[in-house]
C-alpha positions in Angstrom: 16.5 -15.1 34.6 14.4 -18.1 34.0 10.6 -17.9 33.4 7.0 -19.2 35.0 10.0 -19.6 37.8 11.9 -16.0 38.4 10.8 -17.1 42.1 14.3 -18.6 43.8 14.1 -20.9 46.2 16.4 -22.4 48.7 17.1 -25.6 49.0 18.9 -27.5 50.8 21.9 -29.3 50.3 24.2 -26.7 48.1 26.3 -29.7 46.6 22.8 -30.9 44.1 23.6 -26.8 43.5 26.2 -26.9 42.2 26.3 -30.1 40.6 23.1 -28.3 38.7 24.9 -25.3 37.9 27.5 -26.5 36.6 25.7 -28.0 33.7 24.0 -25.3 32.6 27.1 -22.5 33.5 26.4 -21.7 29.4 22.8 -20.1 31.0 23.6 -18.7 34.1 27.0 -17.4 33.3 26.2 -13.7 34.1 24.2 -14.4 37.1 25.7 -12.7 40.1 26.8 -14.8 43.2 23.5 -14.0 45.1 21.2 -15.8 42.8 23.8 -18.6 42.3 23.5 -19.1 46.3 19.4 -20.3 45.4 18.2 -23.0 43.3 16.9 -21.1 39.8 13.9 -25.1 40.0 11.5 -23.9 37.8 7.9 -23.1 39.3 5.8 -23.6 36.1 2.0 -22.9 36.3 0.3 -25.8 36.3 -3.8 -25.9 35.9 -4.2 -29.0 38.7 -3.4 -26.2 40.4 -5.7 -23.5 39.9 -9.6 -25.8 39.1 -11.2 -22.2 40.3 -10.2 -21.0 36.8 -11.9 -23.2 34.4 -13.9 -21.1 32.5 -14.1 -18.5 34.6 -15.0 -14.7 32.6 -13.8 -11.9 34.9 -16.5 -9.7 33.0 -20.2 -9.9 31.1 -19.4 -9.3 28.2 -16.7 -12.1 26.5 -13.9 -11.2 24.1 -15.8 -12.7 20.7 -13.8 -14.3 18.1 -12.6 -12.3 15.1 -14.1 -13.0 11.7 -14.6 -15.9 13.3 -10.7 -17.0 13.7 -9.0 -18.1 17.0 -6.5 -15.8 17.6 -3.7 -14.9 19.6 -4.4 -11.3 21.4 -2.4 -9.3 23.2 -2.4 -6.7 25.4 -0.6 -4.3 26.7 -2.1 -3.0 30.3 -0.8 0.2 31.5 -1.5 1.2 34.9 -3.0 4.8 35.7 0.1 6.1 36.6 1.9 5.1 34.4 2.0 6.8 30.7 1.6 4.8 27.4 5.1 4.3 25.9 4.2 3.9 22.2 7.6 2.1 22.1 6.3 -0.7 24.1 3.4 -1.2 21.2 5.6 -1.2 18.9 7.8 -3.7 21.0 5.1 -5.6 21.8 3.4 -5.8 18.2 7.3 -7.1 16.6 7.7 -9.5 18.6 5.0 -11.2 18.0 5.5 -10.9 14.6 9.1 -12.4 15.2 7.3 -14.9 17.3 4.5 -16.0 15.4 7.4 -15.8 12.3 9.8 -18.3 14.2 6.5 -20.6 15.1 6.0 -21.1 11.3 10.0 -22.2 10.8 9.4 -24.8 13.8 6.0 -26.5 13.4 6.9 -26.2 9.0 3.8 -26.3 6.8 3.2 -22.1 7.0 1.8 -23.5 10.4 1.4 -20.9 13.5 -1.1 -19.1 15.7 -3.1 -15.8 14.8 -2.9 -12.4 15.6 -5.8 -9.8 15.9 -5.4 -7.2 13.1 -3.8 -4.3 15.0 -2.0 -7.4 17.3 -1.7 -5.2 20.0 -4.2 -3.4 22.1 -3.5 -1.2 24.5 -5.3 -0.7 27.7 -5.2 2.0 30.5 -6.1 0.5 33.9 -7.6 2.5 36.9 -5.3 0.9 39.3 -2.1 2.4 40.0 1.2 0.2 39.5 1.7 -1.0 43.1 -1.9 -2.6 43.1 -0.8 -5.3 41.1 1.7 -7.0 44.1 -0.6 -5.5 47.6 -3.9 -6.0 46.4 -5.3 -9.0 48.3 -8.5 -9.9 46.3 -6.5 -11.9 43.7 -7.0 -15.5 42.8 -4.1 -16.8 44.7 -2.2 -15.1 47.1 1.7 -15.2 47.4 4.4 -16.2 45.1 1.4 -15.7 42.4 -0.7 -12.8 44.0 1.1 -10.2 41.1 0.2 -12.4 37.9 -3.4 -12.8 38.7 -3.5 -9.6 39.6 -2.7 -7.9 36.3 -4.6 -11.0 34.3 -8.2 -10.4 36.0 -7.5 -6.3 35.4 -6.6 -6.9 31.6 -9.6 -9.4 31.2 -12.2 -6.6 33.1 -11.3 -4.6 30.1 -10.6 -6.6 27.1 -13.0 -9.1 28.1 -10.7 -12.1 28.4 -11.2 -15.3 30.3 -9.1 -18.8 31.2 -9.8 -21.2 28.6 -10.8 -18.9 26.6 -12.3 -21.3 23.5 -11.7 -18.3 20.6 -8.8 -16.5 21.3 -5.2 -16.7 23.9 -4.6 -13.4 25.8 -0.6 -12.4 26.0 -0.4 -9.5 28.5 1.9 -7.4 29.5 1.9 -5.0 32.3 3.8 -2.0 32.9 4.3 -2.5 36.5 6.7 -4.4 38.6 5.9 -7.6 40.9 7.8 -6.9 44.5 9.9 -10.4 45.8 9.3 -13.4 46.2 6.2 -12.8 43.6 6.2 -14.4 40.1 7.1 -12.0 37.1 6.2 -14.2 34.7 4.0 -17.7 33.7 1.5 -19.2 31.5 -1.1 -21.1 32.0 -4.9 -22.2 29.8 -4.5 -19.8 27.0 -3.4 -17.1 29.4 0.6 -15.9 29.7 1.4 -12.4 31.9 4.5 -11.0 31.9 5.5 -7.4 33.9 7.8 -4.2 33.0 10.8 -6.0 33.3 9.8 -7.4 30.1 8.3 -4.7 28.5 12.0 -2.9 29.5 14.1 -6.1 28.1 11.7 -5.7 24.7 12.8 -2.0 24.1 16.8 -2.5 25.0 16.6 -1.5 28.9 18.5 -2.9 31.4 16.7 -5.4 34.0 14.8 -3.7 37.4 15.8 -6.1 40.3 13.1 -7.7 42.0 15.1 -9.9 44.6 18.3 -8.1 44.3 19.1 -9.6 41.4 21.7 -8.8 39.0 20.5 -9.5 35.6 22.9 -9.5 32.4 21.8 -7.0 29.5 20.3 -8.8 27.2 19.9 -8.8 23.8 15.8 -8.3 23.5 16.0 -11.4 20.8 16.2 -12.9 25.2 12.8 -11.1 25.9 11.2 -12.4 22.4 12.3 -15.9 23.6 10.6 -15.1 27.5 7.5 -14.4 24.7 7.5 -17.8 22.9 8.4 -19.4 26.8 5.2 -18.4 28.1 3.4 -18.7 25.3 4.1 -22.4 24.5 2.7 -22.5 28.4 -0.5 -20.6 27.6 -0.7 -23.7 24.7 0.2 -26.6 27.4 3.4 -27.0 26.5 5.4 -28.0 29.9 8.6 -27.8 31.0 10.9 -31.2 28.4 11.9 -34.4 30.5 12.7 -34.4 34.5 14.6 -30.9 33.8 11.9 -29.7 37.0 13.3 -32.5 38.8 15.6 -32.5 41.7 17.9 -34.6 40.3 17.6 -33.9 36.4 19.3 -36.5 34.2 18.2 -35.5 30.3 17.2 -32.2 30.7 17.0 -30.5 27.1 18.4 -27.4 28.2 18.9 -25.6 24.9 14.5 -26.1 24.3 12.6 -23.1 24.4 10.8 -24.4 26.8 13.9 -24.4 29.6 16.2 -22.1 29.1 16.9 -22.2 25.4 14.8 -18.8 25.6 18.0 -16.7 26.7 19.5 -17.9 22.9 16.5 -17.2 20.8 16.4 -17.5 17.8 18.6 -19.7 18.1 16.6 -22.9 20.5 13.7 -25.1 19.2 10.5 -27.4 20.4 11.2 -30.5 20.5 9.7 -32.9 18.1 6.7 -33.8 20.7 6.1 -30.4 21.5 5.7 -29.8 17.7 3.0 -32.3 17.7 1.6 -31.6 20.7 1.3 -27.6 18.9 -0.2 -28.6 15.6 -3.3 -30.5 17.4 -4.3 -27.0 19.0 -7.4 -24.9 17.1 -5.3 -21.8 17.3 -2.3 -23.2 15.3 -3.2 -22.5 11.8 -2.1 -22.3 8.5 -0.4 -18.4 7.5 -0.2 -17.3 4.2 1.8 -13.7 3.4 5.6 -14.0 3.6 6.3 -12.9 6.6 7.8 -9.2 7.9 11.4 -9.4 8.2 12.0 -8.1 11.8 15.2 -8.2 13.4 14.8 -9.2 17.1 17.4 -6.9 18.1 15.7 -3.8 17.1 12.1 -4.4 18.4 11.5 -0.6 18.6 11.5 -0.1 15.1 8.8 0.5 12.5 8.7 -2.2 9.9 7.4 -0.6 6.8 6.8 -1.4 3.1 6.7 1.7 1.7 5.1 2.1 -1.9 4.0 5.4 -3.9 0.5 5.2 -5.6 0.1 8.4 -8.7 -3.5 8.7 -9.5 -5.9 10.6 -11.9 -9.1 11.1 -11.5 -11.5 12.8 -13.6 -13.6 15.7 -11.6 -16.8 14.4 -10.2 -14.9 11.0 -9.6 -13.6 9.9 -6.3 -11.4 8.1 -4.8 -10.6 6.0 -1.5 -7.4 7.5 -0.3 -6.1 8.7 3.3 -9.2 7.0 5.0 -11.8 8.3 3.3 -13.3 8.9 -0.5 -11.3 11.9 -1.6 -12.5 14.7 -4.8 -9.2 16.8 -4.5 -5.8 16.8 -5.4 -3.4 16.4 -2.8 -0.8 13.6 -1.1 -2.7 10.8 0.7 -1.2 8.8 3.1 -2.8 5.0 3.8 -1.1 2.7 6.4 -2.4 -1.0 5.9 -2.0 -3.2 9.0 -0.5 -7.1 8.6 -1.2 -10.2 11.1 1.4 -12.2 9.0 3.6 -9.8 7.6 5.3 -5.9 7.8 2.6 -3.3 7.9 2.7 -0.7 5.0 2.7 3.0 4.3 0.8 3.5 0.9 1.0 7.3 -0.4 -1.3 8.5 -3.2 0.1 11.1 -5.3 -4.3 12.1 -6.2 -5.2 14.6 -9.6 -8.4 15.5 -10.3 -8.5 16.3 -14.1 -10.3 18.8 -15.1 -13.8 18.7 -16.7 -13.2 19.8 -20.7 -15.7 22.2 -21.8 -15.8 23.4 -25.4 -18.1 26.0 -27.0 -17.3 26.2 -30.8 -19.6 28.3 -33.2 -20.7 26.7 -36.7 -22.3 28.0 -39.7 -22.8 25.9 -42.6 -25.0 26.7 -46.4 -28.2 26.0 -46.6 -28.8 22.4 -47.5 -25.4 21.5 -46.1 -25.3 19.4 -42.8 -23.1 19.0 -39.4 -22.9 16.3 -37.0 -23.6 17.4 -33.5 -25.9 16.1 -30.2 -25.2 13.0 -32.0 -25.9 13.2 -35.4 -26.3 15.7 -38.5 -28.0 18.3 -38.0 -29.3 20.5 -41.1 -31.0 23.8 -38.9 -29.8 26.1 -36.4 -29.6 25.5 -32.4 -27.1 24.3 -30.2 -26.2 20.5 -29.6 -24.3 19.2 -27.0 -22.3 16.5 -27.3 -20.1 14.3 -24.1 -17.2 12.7 -26.1 -14.2 11.4 -24.2 -10.5 13.0 -23.6 -7.5 11.3 -23.7 -7.1 10.7 -20.3 -10.6 9.1 -19.9 -12.4 11.7 -19.0 -15.8 13.5 -20.1 -15.4 15.9 -22.3 -18.5 18.6 -23.6 -18.2 20.1 -26.3 -21.7 22.6 -27.2 -21.7 23.5 -30.8 -23.9 26.3 -31.5 -24.5 26.0 -35.2 -26.3 28.6 -37.3 -27.7 27.8 -40.9 -27.0 30.6 -43.1 -29.8 30.6 -45.4 -29.7 30.2 -49.5 -29.1 34.1 -51.2 -31.9 34.3 -54.2 -31.6 37.6 -56.6 -33.6 38.4 -60.0 -32.9 41.2 -62.4 -34.4 42.1 -64.7 -32.2 44.7 -67.7 -32.3 45.9 -71.0 -29.9 46.0 -74.0 -30.2 47.3 -77.0 -29.8 45.3 -80.5 -26.4 44.5 -81.1 -25.3 44.9 -77.2 -24.6 41.9 -75.2 -24.1 41.6 -71.2 -21.9 39.0 -69.2 -25.2 36.1 -67.9 -25.5 32.2 -67.1 -21.7 31.8 -67.6 -21.6 34.0 -71.2 -22.3 36.9 -72.5 -25.9 37.3 -73.8 -26.9 38.9 -77.2 -30.6 37.5 -77.1 -33.2 38.3 -74.7 -34.3 35.7 -72.3 -34.0 34.3 -68.8 -30.4 33.7 -67.2 -29.3 31.7 -64.2 -25.7 31.8 -62.4 -24.4 30.5 -59.4 -22.2 32.3 -57.4 -20.3 31.8 -54.1 -21.4 34.4 -51.3 -18.7 36.0 -48.8 -19.8 33.5 -46.1 -19.0 30.6 -49.1 -22.5 29.4 -49.9 -24.1 29.4 -53.4 -25.7 32.4 -54.6 -28.1 32.4 -57.1 -29.3 35.1 -59.2 -31.9 35.3 -62.1 -31.3 37.9 -64.8 -33.9 38.9 -66.7 -32.6 40.1 -69.9 -34.1 41.9 -72.7 -32.7 42.8 -76.0 -34.4 46.2 -77.9 -33.8 46.1 -82.0 -33.6 49.6 -83.8 -36.3 50.9 -85.2 -36.3 54.0 -88.2 -39.1 56.4 -87.7 -39.7 58.8 -90.3 -41.9 62.3 -89.6 -43.0 65.3 -92.1 -43.8 68.5 -91.6 -42.1 71.2 -89.3 -42.7 69.0 -86.2 -40.0 70.1 -83.2 -36.9 66.6 -83.7 -37.5 66.6 -79.4 -41.3 66.3 -79.6 -41.0 63.6 -82.7 -38.4 61.9 -80.6 -39.8 61.5 -77.1 -43.5 60.0 -79.1 -40.9 57.8 -81.0 -38.8 56.7 -77.6 -42.3 56.2 -76.0 -43.7 54.0 -78.9 -40.8 52.2 -79.0 -40.0 52.1 -75.4 -36.1 53.1 -76.0 -34.1 55.7 -74.8 -34.3 58.6 -77.3 -30.5 58.9 -78.0 -31.1 55.5 -79.0 -33.4 56.6 -82.1 -32.3 57.5 -85.2 -34.7 60.0 -86.9 -34.5 61.2 -90.2 -34.6 64.7 -90.7 -33.9 65.7 -87.1 
């Protein structure tokens, strides 16, 4: 089934048709006998046929250029009585990616069209599906009514317009036309297709419009159809004399004629490539592209990666679409306009703060490094250090400075006796100093005042009591009675 066409017209002279049919048997062998009774002449949209569309905008608010770049925007238009089908959205996205890469391969130099970040915009219409084929207010009556109703409705929702200087528009409407209305076409920066193209993208069978029987083509053929109509939106006509009544040099294999049936094994002609390269909508596309299989467009082609991230308590990390402060697993999906989407799973670990308290005692005269410097006084000091993981580690030091221990003692010994002080046995009066260790390990200074008393003999006459004399002598000598030797007593 052809594009910009889908309307078969009966022509006089079956001989002309038979000759034409035989020359393109490769493309139409699967069509039914009913179709074989009609000419499959292309009916392309030509801007000259619709002069009233030049610069027309359907809504007051026009869609701006995204990031100042000219883009091809894809619209999935859903009638009010039809549910949004995620498989259609995914298939349009993958068809656009595949076609972008095909254009890139054809034009060389990484030249292709640019798309929006999300590629497909989904709009739910206020009109039911039958409205597109029946609304009488279309720009063009008859065979193009369905096409213009779909385009105008999409413009009203998206801000699009014909000959938009910033955006090309590709519109898929999930509605069927009625015979003999056109289902697909491209003109002045706009391409639009109906429900059968959506069904084809996901591998569903074609629903007949004019009693036609269409082979169960691969979804690749409908990506080719998209490329064909987008080519018309770029201003590419059908090649050579293919639309003439008596085609002689028609390039049937070209994308812009019937080659879309064999997509991606089709091509642009050299003149078509040259024309496309002059379009401001063709630009340099970076990135490796996405390896989409055009026969399986409903699959979700994504690149997956895992990140294991550790942060310190009190820090934040962007994951799962927002700043995170708690440990957990978060997922981000990133959309690429020139490659596959990517899903990044982040396993986030929030490391706890290390708060350490230590009680330290030092001796008077000693020092300890705490609070950023050497300390010699009792107190609490805080240090912010870095752990092995790079997180802050808070160390609180409770410092106690033990006082110096100093004591003195007065000791008296008799002559001939000795005492250990000053590091050795002493037998003479004097002051001696000993440095000892306390239980806490600190120095303890003991000062000993030693008095050595000489032995004194006292003699008494008469009959005095011996004990009285002892006491008197002891008092006089400052000695102990037991140490005195008194004659005759």
